[in-house]
Structures are given as structure tokens and as C-alpha cells.
C-alpha positions as CSV (number, residue, x, y, z in Angstrom):
1,M,0.0,0.0,0.0
2,E,2.8,2.4,1.0
3,N,4.7,1.6,-2.3
4,K,1.5,2.4,-4.3
5,K,1.2,5.8,-2.6
6,K,4.8,6.6,-3.3
7,Q,4.2,5.6,-6.9
8,T,1.1,7.8,-7.3
9,K,2.9,10.8,-5.8
10,S,5.9,10.4,-8.1
11,T,3.6,9.9,-11.1
12,I,2.0,13.3,-10.7
13,S,5.4,15.0,-10.6
14,S,7.1,12.9,-13.2
15,T,4.2,13.1,-15.6
16,A,4.1,16.9,-15.2
17,W,7.8,17.0,-16.0
18,T,7.3,14.8,-19.0
19,L,4.6,17.2,-20.4
20,F,6.7,20.2,-19.4
21,I,9.7,19.0,-21.5
22,S,7.9,17.2,-24.4
23,K,5.6,20.1,-25.1
24,I,8.0,22.9,-24.7
25,S,7.8,24.0,-28.3
26,D,4.0,24.2,-27.9
27,W,3.7,26.2,-24.7
28,L,6.8,28.3,-25.0
29,P,5.2,31.1,-27.2
30,S,2.3,31.5,-24.8
31,A,4.6,31.4,-21.8
32,F,6.8,34.0,-23.4
33,N,3.7,36.3,-23.7
34,F,2.9,35.7,-20.0
35,W,6.5,36.4,-19.0
36,M,6.4,39.8,-20.8
37,I,3.2,40.7,-18.9
38,V,4.9,39.7,-15.6
39,L,7.9,41.9,-16.5
40,A,5.7,44.9,-17.4
41,T,3.5,44.5,-14.3
42,F,6.4,44.5,-11.8
43,A,8.5,47.0,-13.7
44,L,5.6,49.5,-13.2
45,G,4.8,48.2,-9.7
46,I,8.3,48.8,-8.4
47,F,8.1,52.6,-9.0
48,F,4.3,52.8,-8.7
49,P,3.3,50.1,-6.2
50,Y,-0.4,51.0,-6.1
51,S,-0.7,50.3,-9.8
52,L,-0.6,46.6,-8.8
53,F,-4.2,47.0,-7.6
54,I,-5.2,47.4,-11.2
55,T,-2.6,45.4,-13.1
56,V,-2.7,42.2,-11.0
57,P,-6.5,41.5,-11.0
58,F,-7.1,42.9,-14.6
59,A,-3.9,41.8,-16.4
60,L,-1.6,39.4,-14.5
61,I,-4.2,37.0,-13.2
62,P,-6.4,36.9,-16.3
63,F,-3.4,36.3,-18.5
64,F,-2.3,33.5,-16.1
65,F,-5.7,32.0,-16.7
66,A,-5.2,32.4,-20.4
67,L,-1.9,30.4,-20.2
68,Q,-3.6,27.8,-18.0
69,M,-6.5,27.3,-20.4
70,T,-4.3,27.5,-23.5
71,M,-2.1,24.6,-22.1
72,A,-5.2,22.6,-21.2
73,D,-6.5,23.1,-24.8
74,G,-3.1,22.2,-26.1
75,H,-3.2,18.9,-24.2
76,K,-6.2,17.9,-26.2
77,N,-5.2,18.8,-29.8
78,G,-1.5,19.7,-29.6
79,Q,-2.1,23.1,-31.1
80,I,-1.2,26.1,-29.0
81,S,-1.0,29.6,-30.4
82,S,-0.8,33.2,-29.3
83,K,-4.2,33.8,-30.8
84,V,-5.7,31.1,-28.6
85,F,-3.8,32.6,-25.6
86,F,-5.2,36.1,-26.0
87,G,-8.6,34.8,-26.8
88,Y,-8.8,33.2,-23.3
89,Y,-8.1,36.5,-21.6
90,L,-11.7,37.7,-22.0
91,T,-13.0,34.3,-21.2
92,Y,-11.7,34.8,-17.6
93,F,-14.3,37.5,-17.0
94,K,-17.3,35.4,-18.2
95,E,-19.3,32.5,-16.8
96,P,-18.5,29.9,-15.8
97,F,-14.9,31.0,-15.2
98,A,-15.6,34.4,-13.5
99,G,-14.3,34.2,-10.0
100,S,-12.3,31.0,-10.6
101,Y,-9.4,32.1,-8.4
102,R,-11.5,33.9,-5.7
103,V,-9.2,36.9,-6.0
104,I,-11.2,39.2,-3.6
105,R,-11.6,36.4,-1.0
106,N,-7.8,35.6,-1.2
107,F,-7.0,39.3,-1.0
108,L,-9.0,39.7,2.2
109,V,-7.4,36.5,3.7
110,A,-4.0,37.9,2.8
111,F,-4.9,41.3,4.3
112,L,-5.8,39.5,7.5
113,Y,-2.4,37.6,7.6
114,G,-0.6,40.9,6.8
115,S,-2.4,42.7,9.7
116,L,-1.6,39.9,12.1
117,A,2.0,39.9,11.0
118,Y,2.1,43.7,11.4
119,L,0.9,43.5,15.0
120,L,3.4,40.8,15.8
121,A,6.2,42.7,14.1
122,V,5.3,45.9,16.0
123,F,5.4,44.1,19.4
124,I,8.7,42.1,18.7
125,T,10.5,44.9,16.9
126,Y,9.7,47.5,19.6
127,Y,11.2,45.3,22.4
128,I,14.2,44.4,20.3
129,L,15.0,48.0,19.4
130,A,14.3,49.1,23.0
131,G,17.0,46.8,24.2
132,T,19.6,47.3,21.4
133,D,19.1,51.0,20.2
134,S,19.8,53.6,22.9
135,N,18.0,56.3,20.9
136,F,14.9,54.3,20.1
137,L,12.8,55.0,23.3
138,S,13.7,58.7,23.4
139,A,12.7,58.9,19.7
140,V,9.4,57.3,20.6
141,N,8.8,59.7,23.4
142,E,9.6,62.7,21.2
143,A,7.2,61.5,18.5
144,T,4.5,60.9,21.1
145,S,5.0,64.4,22.5
146,L,4.8,66.0,19.0
147,L,1.6,64.0,18.3
148,Q,-0.1,65.1,21.5
149,S,0.8,68.7,20.9
150,G,-0.8,68.6,17.4
151,D,2.4,69.5,15.6
152,T,1.7,67.5,12.5
153,A,4.4,69.1,10.4
154,G,7.0,68.7,13.1
155,L,6.0,65.0,13.6
156,V,6.4,64.2,9.9
157,D,9.7,66.0,9.8
158,F,10.9,64.1,12.9
159,L,9.8,60.7,11.6
160,N,11.6,61.3,8.3
161,N,14.9,62.2,10.1
162,S,14.9,59.8,13.0
163,A,17.1,56.8,12.1
164,S,15.7,54.7,15.0
165,L,12.1,55.3,13.9
166,L,12.9,54.8,10.3
167,K,14.5,51.5,11.1
168,F,11.4,50.5,13.1
169,T,9.0,51.5,10.3
170,L,11.1,49.7,7.6
171,I,11.1,46.4,9.5
172,V,7.4,46.5,10.4
173,T,6.3,47.5,6.9
174,A,8.5,44.9,5.3
175,V,7.1,42.1,7.5
176,E,3.5,43.2,6.9
177,E,3.7,43.5,3.2
178,S,5.8,40.4,2.8
179,A,3.3,38.4,4.8
180,F,0.5,39.8,2.6
181,F,2.3,38.8,-0.6
182,I,3.2,35.3,0.4
183,A,-0.3,34.6,1.8
184,F,-2.0,36.0,-1.3
185,L,0.2,34.0,-3.7
186,H,-0.2,30.8,-1.7
187,N,-4.0,31.0,-1.5
188,L,-4.3,32.0,-5.1
189,A,-2.2,29.0,-6.1
190,R,-4.5,26.7,-4.2
191,Y,-7.5,27.8,-6.4
192,T,-5.7,27.2,-9.7
193,I,-7.4,23.9,-10.0
194,S,-10.8,25.6,-9.8
195,P,-11.1,26.3,-13.6
196,Y,-10.9,22.6,-14.3
197,V,-13.7,22.0,-11.8
198,R,-15.9,24.4,-13.8
199,F,-15.6,22.1,-16.8
200,V,-16.9,19.3,-14.6
201,A,-19.8,21.3,-13.3
202,S,-20.6,22.9,-16.6
203,G,-23.6,25.3,-16.5
204,A,-23.6,25.6,-12.7
205,P,-23.4,29.2,-11.3
206,S,-20.0,30.3,-9.8
207,R,-21.3,30.2,-6.2
208,M,-22.3,26.6,-6.6
209,V,-19.0,25.7,-8.3
210,N,-17.1,27.2,-5.4
211,Q,-19.2,25.2,-3.0
212,I,-18.4,22.0,-5.0
213,Y,-14.7,22.8,-5.1
214,V,-14.4,23.6,-1.3
215,G,-16.7,20.7,-0.4
216,T,-14.8,18.1,-2.4
217,L,-11.4,19.3,-1.2
218,R,-12.7,18.9,2.4
219,N,-13.5,15.3,1.6
220,I,-10.2,14.4,-0.1
221,R,-8.1,16.9,1.8
222,G,-5.5,14.5,3.1
223,T,-4.6,12.7,-0.1
224,F,-5.0,15.7,-2.3
225,L,-2.8,18.1,-0.3
226,K,-0.2,15.4,0.1
227,E,0.1,14.9,-3.7
228,Y,-0.2,18.7,-4.4
229,Y,2.5,19.7,-2.0
230,G,4.5,16.6,-2.9
231,A,4.7,17.9,-6.4
232,I,5.3,21.6,-5.8
233,W,7.2,21.9,-2.5
234,W,10.4,22.8,-4.4
235,L,8.5,25.6,-6.2
236,I,7.6,27.1,-2.7
237,V,11.3,27.0,-1.8
238,L,12.3,28.5,-5.1
239,G,9.7,31.3,-4.7
240,L,10.9,32.2,-1.2
241,L,14.5,32.3,-2.5
242,G,13.5,34.5,-5.4
243,Y,11.7,36.8,-3.0
244,A,14.7,37.0,-0.7
245,G,17.0,37.8,-3.7
246,G,14.6,40.4,-5.2
247,F,14.1,42.0,-1.8
248,A,17.9,42.2,-1.2
249,I,18.5,43.8,-4.6
250,G,15.6,46.2,-4.1
251,Y,16.9,47.2,-0.7
252,L,20.0,48.6,-2.4
253,F,17.7,51.2,-4.0
254,L,15.6,51.9,-1.0
255,N,16.1,55.6,-1.2
256,F,14.7,55.6,-4.7
257,I,11.8,53.2,-4.5
258,G,10.8,53.1,-0.8
259,I,10.1,50.1,1.3
260,T,7.0,49.1,-0.6
261,G,9.0,49.2,-3.8
262,V,11.5,46.9,-2.2
263,V,8.8,44.4,-1.3
264,V,7.5,44.6,-4.9
265,A,11.0,43.9,-6.1
266,G,11.0,40.8,-3.8
267,A,7.7,39.7,-5.4
268,F,9.2,40.3,-8.8
269,G,12.2,38.1,-7.9
270,S,9.9,35.4,-6.8
271,F,7.8,35.6,-10.0
272,L,11.0,35.8,-12.1
273,L,12.2,32.4,-10.8
274,L,8.8,30.8,-10.7
275,S,7.6,31.9,-14.1
276,F,10.0,29.5,-15.9
277,F,8.2,26.6,-14.1
278,I,4.6,27.9,-14.3
279,P,3.8,25.4,-17.1
280,Y,5.0,22.6,-14.9
281,F,2.7,23.9,-12.1
282,I,-0.2,24.1,-14.5
283,N,0.5,20.5,-15.5
284,V,0.4,19.4,-11.9
285,N,-3.0,21.0,-11.4
286,S,-4.3,19.5,-14.7
287,L,-3.2,16.0,-13.7
288,L,-4.7,16.4,-10.2
289,A,-8.0,17.6,-11.7
290,Q,-8.1,14.5,-13.9
291,K,-7.3,12.2,-11.1
292,Y,-9.9,13.6,-8.7
293,R,-12.5,14.3,-11.4
294,N,-14.9,11.6,-10.1
295,S,-14.6,13.1,-6.6
296,F,-15.7,16.5,-7.9
297,S,-18.5,14.9,-9.9
298,D,-19.7,12.8,-6.9
299,Y,-19.9,15.9,-4.8
300,S,-21.7,17.9,-7.4
301,I,-24.3,15.2,-7.9
302,T,-24.8,14.8,-4.1
303,L,-25.1,18.6,-3.8
304,A,-27.7,18.6,-6.7
305,E,-29.7,15.8,-5.1
306,N,-29.7,17.5,-1.7
307,T,-30.7,20.8,-3.3
308,L,-33.5,19.1,-5.2
309,Q,-34.8,17.4,-2.0
310,Q,-34.7,20.8,-0.1
311,L,-36.7,22.5,-2.9
312,Q,-39.3,19.7,-3.0
313,N,-39.7,19.8,0.8
314,A,-40.2,23.5,0.6
315,Q,-42.7,23.0,-2.3
316,R,-40.8,25.4,-4.4
317,L,-40.8,23.2,-7.5
318,S,-43.6,21.9,-9.7
319,D,-43.7,18.2,-10.5
320,E,-42.5,19.0,-14.0
321,Q,-39.5,21.0,-12.8
322,A,-38.6,18.3,-10.3
323,K,-38.7,15.7,-13.0
324,M,-36.4,17.8,-15.3
325,L,-33.9,18.3,-12.5
326,Q,-34.0,14.6,-11.6
327,K,-33.4,13.7,-15.2
328,S,-30.3,16.0,-15.4
329,I,-29.0,14.3,-12.2
330,D,-29.6,10.8,-13.7
331,E,-27.8,11.8,-16.9
332,A,-24.8,13.1,-14.9
333,K,-24.7,9.8,-13.0
334,T,-24.8,7.9,-16.3
335,K,-22.0,9.9,-17.8
336,M,-19.8,9.4,-14.8
337,E,-20.5,5.6,-14.9
338,E,-19.6,5.5,-18.6
339,R,-16.4,7.5,-17.9
340,N,-15.5,5.1,-15.1
341,N,-16.1,2.0,-17.3
342,S,-14.0,3.6,-20.0
343,Q,-11.2,4.3,-17.6
344,D,-11.3,0.7,-16.2
345,D,-11.1,-0.7,-19.7
346,K,-8.1,1.6,-20.4
347,D,-6.4,0.5,-17.2
348,D,-7.0,-3.2,-18.0
349,K,-5.4,-2.7,-21.5
350,D,-2.4,-0.9,-19.9
351,E,-1.9,-3.8,-17.4
352,K,-1.9,-6.3,-20.3
């Protein structure tokens, strides 16, 4: 049993690598388009950080979706083109794919992690500097005095010229924004299998698809996450190393780009290293979606049956409507059984 688990785990990773290498001539043009978008997004973001609030949700993420769908399309017919890639950009904003990555939800979760990191950094940094920097406490007292006196201009000038308070601000801000970025990227990555689920639950509204996705992962959480992280753990390490490198280089230009620009430089460093392996990551998600397709289908059918039962109990459906819904559920069951039988036949042939 243990050997079988190890084999399954390695199969996801090795198959993803095989697709990554064997189809490099297919996905490279689309990946190059995405790399150029990453470069433009962060080049602008380093000097104008708040531009990321526009470029990330309306350019970077939709074009990642375009790359993901282009590669999925390419796995079927072997034909990948820039035309297909840019065509998928607008598809991201339409049903059933609108909201696939739960960007707003993940932004709020990342904001929460950033806020908690900020509070923790304030507490720890305050006590460390209080014990190591002889000027820190006197600077805090001076700033407090200026604040209480209402001397806003004097307070701003003092904060900009106090080395101790500048050090405190830099550390706290760097920790807060770094935690936000890492949490946002991590949560976003965990939703990259969602577009494939929307193929399984074709025609279902986004809210129901999200419920199917979350509910199914709750049921298969242990095995799924083990395979998921087993295939991408090195990408996490690579991303953190890229972030550290980008942050270090950005820090050299602190006086020109500010601490937020330094954090953006760290994010760019992370994306720069990871972007070369994004097709591999997409392959991992595609393979996991294929492997657990029946799990998502089972949950969607169960959810539909429960919903139908609730509507019938509440007498919110006519007999004709109930029959139509039941027919759709039965058809979904039949298709899943046919797919299972087809897969069993294929497995038997492979064994022979």
C-alpha cells in the first residue's frame, strides 16, 4: 500500500515534468507572452506600487488563466497559439470562469495575515530595538510628544529624520507587506485547479462551483494536499529564495523606490524564478484535476440531489420542474459511470 502511494505521488510530478519537456515547443510562445506581462507588471509596480491593484487583477491573473487554459486546450489537440492565448483573456471574466481564483476572497485573507504579521512585528521589533538601540525609546517619546501637541508638520519631519524610527518603520512595513504577498500568492495558487472543476460542473453558477470545489477538497483533503505539495514543494522554496533575492537587490535602491517598492522587487524576484516553471505547475493542477474528477463529480451530484430534496420539501418546484432536475442528475450519473467504465477498460489494457 505504501509503495503504491509513493508511486502515485511520483507519477503526478514525473508526468508533469514529461509534459513540461515534451511540449516545450507548444507552450513556449504563450509562456513568453505571459513572461512579458509579468515583466511589465512588476517594472511598473516597483516605481508605482499602487498600480498593482489594477494590473494584478485585470492583467496578470487573467493572463495566467489564459496560459492555463491554453495549455489545457493544447493537451487535447497539440495546437497552442498566441491567438488562442489572448482569446482566453476575455473568457476569464465570463461565466463559468468568472471568480475562478477567488481573488477578492484571497485578498481579504492575505490582508488578515498581513495585519496579524504587522501587530506581531510591532510588538517584537519594539522590544528588540528598545534593548539594542539607545536612541529608540527617546525617539518614541519625542514622537508621542509631537503627536499630543498637534504639531503634524514637526511630527512628519521628525519621523523622516529619526534613524531609529525609520528602522522600526522599515522592519514593520517589510514584514507586513511580505506576509501579505506570500499569503496572497499561496492562497491564489490553491485555487488554480478551480477552472478545471468548472468544466466538470458545466452550467452551474459560480457560487455553486465554489461550493463544489471547497466541499470536495474537504472530503479528499489528506490525499489531495499530500500529492499537491509533494509535487510543488520545491516551487515554494524557489519562490521564497527568489523573494529574498529580489528584496535584497531592491533594498540597495531603498532611497529611490521606498520600502513598498523593495517588497514589490521581492515579489518580482519570486515571479521571475517561478515563471519558468509555471507550465510545470499548470500540468500538476491539470493532472490532479483529472485524477480527482470523479470526486468532484460525486460531490456535485450529491449537492444537486440535496438541493432538489430541499426544494421539494419547501414545495418550491412543480412536478415537471422536479422531473427535469432529476433527469439531469440521472444523466450526470450515467456519464460518470460511462467514464469510469471507459477508464477501467483503459487500465486493463495498460496492465496487459
